[in-house]
Steps between C-alpha positions, in 0.01 A plus 500: 500500500254216465180594318174377649216384281143603570429161658792551741386844614315504834125530452278735704346194665843381615580847637172501695574153642848609608356813662238291682770264626709791629199636688427155644867461599504835682180420685637158585814663642287705739303190603820298553655776713187506715505119532869507592437758772210290632716185497772680698250608767344153525839328525609747765180446699470121489733238638539207737600715799167684523672839534252772397610757243204723588581487869861598426386788276262618773788509747721695259225756434434546872872533574525173698798269464478167323575182690812304419286229341322751272829659388663164428201347318401803292836667437755218509299205365198599289621822334836372364320186384246712310774709337700194395181338370425806285855507363510128416150494347578800281839355398356163394204649311705762311770244421234268359355777284846590368587139423174441316561811291862407434426141395172600331354202683215523753632189680835660587589582859820588691581133547585475130819705543625258763473743792260291707681170448845654555389689809335188639816297442709765675268503801480120524879474475549745788243320718631148441872575474512813718663308785808456281558877487764652730368600843617858452309527173180376663532739795569792266193455278269318743147446366587672170710210367198332339351817338847598375553153354159518331581836345839381376341184359235697313749743351746221416238299309393814313857579397555142379177512305591835349840372387345191341235692308719794387723474196654780299350759734142384434280305741273230360173495693417150372837365617455670834158339543630148427821545700297635792291182505814287490677694775184494711483121469869467587464726804194302607692174474791630710252643751334158522833336583561757776149451639567124511815575707321731747411405856160550666565857621636607163202345321261728690701808399513376142124446490426857608764640266375309196135591571570859598455673834488858630538393863857628514417851374690778679569868446855410400383257230258760365772766492735267312243373249316832455756705301580216257135415434389863469785581260416194288130593485577864422747391232236283336312815396802588283438207265118491518471660155767265368304197618194633319699531178662159555155341472525571125833315477864594555548629145195725521609629843846582363341691208304703756825613662500260796849384611383139515816337637550766766137472601521120527811529718329753728184287526688180581715655772207696641300179537802320645558772759137536610421128506834402653452739792136391542589130508791571735267680742199269500580177316309367201153646442325384185220615268520874583728574205288310249140562615512875576615612150243265342212649698607857422541431128144370489378814676704779341689358202872446435633858534799467734483869587196424718551125541824525701385747771166323533682167528702640790181612679308178437797276583553678832127482585474133402800401713366699797174307472684169475718587799194590707353158424828318566543645851139494619335189350673259741614754764711496708681274250586635154443353156779550241387784275602311186223249571244781524611667175488161324149428628382848396701530179466157340118514451523854364773396259300198382195723450706740289635212289151358444367843407783559251443152356131577458588821315731308267245222436234753412 
């Protein structure tokens, strides 16, 4: 047992602040759920085709049949896109929150574990060199060759990074951070060589993949990505308390009974699974994983018990808003969603940095 001095004991003022933050976090959860529901309705109602959601609902209520156009647009195009958007937004935001807690660094995001760079390299390799694959292999997997290559690339880079940073059964977070930067740079260099080799048609595919796009969303993609992402998000609640204790340092967390190494392993592979599937489904989408946890920490504090579920809600809502802008602002054409998230996220991130700097200077 470690004895606490009077100065280390929580004061009544601290208890009141924690209670206030919990109340704010619960109220925020209700607000975010309402905003998510509203975003779903708006995304289902608006689009380039002009198909009316309210007209379709009126027909269903009156017992009339929907037209083929209404069924295709609402059921086969907009709804699976909304579901995939929710899954990917939640995956990126929760992964960012977990990585920031694991590294104890507010600038951390899923890209630091090499998932984004590895997945991007896998996708670019399949696009540029896919013609070299056997014809039977291409006909067997069809359009899923690129997402599968992205997933394998993300997992492969994570496994390499894990092997580099683990010695004697213990994973060094600092080594992982530095090795992740190095592997990301290496993957970017190889990707650049492949982009240089690509022809005009491949360059267009590469542009949309690198900037992110939900244009190819289908029910099948959502069904494949859904279980992995939902399991990873649900599993993150298992180490929420451990991440709170880890903020005091690994030694302090171990004294509190937290299996630090096991928790780090679970967090790393959870982030790799969720982010790898997200990147495989939609390509690279930036700023969601770094901005959403920042905003929530400013609002409700660093408690991961409330931070992680709220991050899932806010990430999903933010990506739905970005997707609505990307497919309507220049309709009938579509803007890559990664551009929209960068335009929305970069100013917010700069504002957060300036605010934190002002707090430090004071």
